[in-house]
C-alpha positions as CSV (number, residue, x, y, z in Angstrom):
1,M,100.2,138.8,67.9
2,A,98.8,136.9,64.8
3,I,95.6,135.0,64.5
4,D,95.9,131.4,65.6
5,K,96.3,128.8,62.8
6,E,93.6,126.7,64.4
7,L,91.1,129.6,64.3
8,L,91.9,130.2,60.6
9,E,91.1,126.6,59.8
10,I,87.6,126.8,61.2
11,L,86.7,130.3,60.0
12,A,84.6,130.6,56.8
13,C,83.2,133.5,54.8
14,P,79.9,134.5,56.3
15,K,78.4,135.2,52.9
16,C,79.2,132.1,50.9
17,K,80.5,129.8,53.7
18,G,83.7,129.2,51.6
19,P,87.3,129.3,52.7
20,I,89.1,132.5,53.7
21,E,92.8,133.3,53.7
22,L,94.9,135.6,55.8
23,Q,96.4,138.5,53.8
24,E,100.2,138.7,53.7
25,D,100.2,141.9,55.8
26,G,98.0,140.2,58.4
27,K,95.5,143.0,58.4
28,G,92.6,141.2,56.9
29,L,91.0,138.0,55.7
30,T,89.9,137.5,52.1
31,C,87.4,135.4,50.3
32,D,88.3,134.9,46.7
33,T,84.8,133.6,45.8
34,C,82.9,136.7,47.0
35,R,85.9,139.1,46.4
36,L,85.5,140.4,50.0
37,R,88.0,141.5,52.6
38,Y,87.2,141.3,56.3
39,R,89.5,143.5,58.4
40,I,91.2,142.4,61.6
41,E,91.2,144.8,64.5
42,D,93.2,144.1,67.7
43,D,93.7,140.5,66.5
44,I,89.9,140.0,66.2
45,P,88.5,139.3,62.7
46,I,85.4,141.5,62.0
47,M,83.3,138.9,60.1
48,L,80.3,141.1,59.3
49,I,79.2,141.2,55.7
50,D,78.1,144.8,56.0
51,E,81.6,145.7,57.3
52,A,83.5,143.9,54.5
53,E,85.4,145.7,51.7
54,E,85.1,144.7,48.1
55,I,88.4,143.7,46.5
C-alpha cells in the first residue's frame, strides 16, 4: 500500500516547513531544501528530524 496522495499534499518538512516528495521506490520522503530523507515504515512516514538521513 502506498501513501495517500492527499496525505502527501499536506505533509511538509519538519525542519524547514517546505515541500517534500515521495521517492520513486516509495521507501522515503525527501526534502530538496534541507537535503534530508525521511523513511517510511509500514506505510507510515517517520517525520522526525533526528531520524532523517542526509542525502
